[in-house]
Structure formats: C-alpha cells, structure tokens
N, C-alpha and C positions, 0 to 999 in steps of 0.2 A: 798115758799118751793119747793124744787126740788126732795126730796126723804125723806121717813120716815124709821125708824127702823135701822139706821146705828149704828155701834159700834165705840167707840173712845178709843184706848189704851192710858193710862196715863204714864207719866215718872216713876211713882212709881210701874208700872207693873200691875196695875188694869185695868179693862175695864169698860167704861160707856156705857151701852146699850141703845137702843131706842132713839138715838139722831136724830135730824132733820138736813138734808143736805139742805143748801140754797145757792142761787146765790146772795143773798143780800150782799152788801159790808161789809166785816168784815176784819179788818186790825189788825196787832199786836198792842196791847195796848188798843184796845177798846172792849175787851171782857167784858161781863157783861151788854151789851146793850140789849134793847128789840128787839125781833123778833116779828113782828105783821103780822096778816093776812090782807086780802084785806078789811075787815070790821073794822080794827083798833084794834082788840082784841089781847092782848099779848098771844102768843102761845109758846114762847121760850125765852131763855137767851143765847145770843151769847157767845160761849165758845172757839172756836179754828178755825184757818185758816186751811183748808184741801187742799188747792192748789190754783192756780191762779183762781180767780173768784168763789171759793167755800169756804163756811164756815160751821161750825157745831154749833148747838144750842141744849142746854138741854131743853126738852119739859116742859111746865107748866102742871103738873098733880098732883095727890094726893101726890106723893112722894116729888116733889119739893115744893109744898105748905107747907108740914110738915117741910121740911128743912128751908124754909124761916121763918116760925113761930119760930123754934128753934133758928135761927140766931138772930132774933129780940129780943127774950126773954133772951137768954144766951150769945150771942156774938160769939158763935162757935157751930159747929156740931161735936159730937163724934160718932164714928163708932166702931163696934166690929170686931174682926178678928179671923178666925179659923186657917188659914195657910195651905190651900190646893189649888192646881192648878188642874183644870180639864176641861172637855169639855163634852157636851151632846153626848150621845152614845146610840145606840139601845140596848135594853135588849135582852137577850137570850129568845127564845120562851117560855120556861118553866116559867121563871120569869115574862115575859110580860103577860102571861095568868093568872098567880097567882095574879098579881097586877092590871090587866086590864088596862095596858098602855104600850106604846112602848119604852119609853126612860128613862134613868137615867143619873146621872152625873159620868162619869168615872174619877177617881182620878189618874192623871198622875204624881203628885208630892205632897209630904207632907213635909212642911218646918220643918227642924230639930229644935227641942225645942219649936215648936208652940203648941197651945192648941190642934190641931188635932193630932200632934205627941204624946203628952202626953196622949191623950185619946185612942191611939192605932190604929188610922186610918192608912191604908197602901196604898202604890202605887198599883193600880189595883183594889181597892175596887170600887164598884158602889154604890154611894149614891142615895137612893131612898126616904128618908124621913128625915125631920128635925123638931123636936118637933111636931110630928103627921101631918106635912104638906108634901104634895107631892113635891118631888124635881126631876126636869128633866134638870135643867140648872144652870149655875153659877149665872145668874141673880136672880134666886129664892133664892140662898144662900145669895147673897149680900143684897137682900131686907130683909132678916131675921136678918142680922147683924147690927141692930140699937143700939142706945145707951142703951136701956133696956136689951140687951143681954150681955153687958159687965159684966163679973164676975158672970153671972147667968148660972147654969148648963143647957146645952141643950142636948137633946137626938138625936143622929144621927143614922139612920137605913141604913145599908149597906148590899149589896149582896157580900158574900165572900165565896169562896170554896163551892158553891152550897147551901148556907144557908143564911137566913136573920139574921143579927147580930146587936144588939144595943150597941153603945158605948156612953159614956157621956163626954162632953168637957166643959171647962170653958173658953169661948171666952175672949180675952183681948182687951184692947183699941187699935185701929189701929192708928199707927203713921207713919210718913214718915221717921223716923230715922231707 
C-alpha cells in the first residue's frame, strides 16, 4: 500500500471513497484481483489503474463483506438513489452550535425528476441528517443508500433559510441507464 483514503470517480458520475492506492502491479483487464498485505491477508480488491505504476483497490471492510455476501446470495447488488450532488461544507456558527458539529452536506445540484427533487430538496440546502443519522459528507449518504432504502420513505433534515426542515423522499433503485 502506498496511501489510504483516496477517492475514485466513476464513469457514472459517482465517487468511491476510502480506496487504497498501491504500487502493486495492476493492469487493464486484471481488476478484481486480491491486494494482500505483507502477512498475506487480503486487504483489498484491485479496481482501477491510476497511472503508471499506480493502482487503486477497494478495501476489505464491513461494507465490502456485505456486498460480497449479497453477490454470492443474489448474484447482484442493488443500491438506492436520491439524486443529489453535494460536498462537505462548514456549517454557519449558529447551526454548528445548535447541532454540536462543524460540517454538513451542501447540496450543489438536485437531479430533475429524482427522488430528492420530488421530495422538495433544493440547491443550496445543507443536509444535516438522514433517518436520524448525522450527515456531514456524500460518503455517509452513499452508505445509507443500500438495497433496503429502495422504495422506503427516508427522512432528510436540511438547513434552509435559517431553519431546520424535514423532507421525505422515496429512493429509487440506482441504475447506470
């Protein structure tokens, strides 16, 4: 391993966070191979070539173990989609003090016709909660968008015009189409 915590943008416009950067040989066509540590333990799955002599691997953690179980049991993994684009942003001092944290997820785009759009999320909203869980990054939203969220009403708490507002969305299945 040469670095931890990297991000990998996908062709579909999503981002895979917490990937491992490695100088282990990884060539086009051999993704899916094991990345092992010096003790021979599997620590990642080769995913992408990041440049000459650099590869990226998805780490083996609770999330990937769950995905592997789902693949073995069902042959595919289904994910939910809200339809927002955003980035971590510092909260205004009043809100930071009220919530006892520093960051939220600033919504920079709401995809037209998406579950977020239908729920009334707006560009400029600051997402601070999803189903009573603290939200400060896109990674946390992505982790909540599992198969069980598809078609299930989720409560999204946002800071808008100086007030906390709850909206309800029905995430749909994420597809590449």
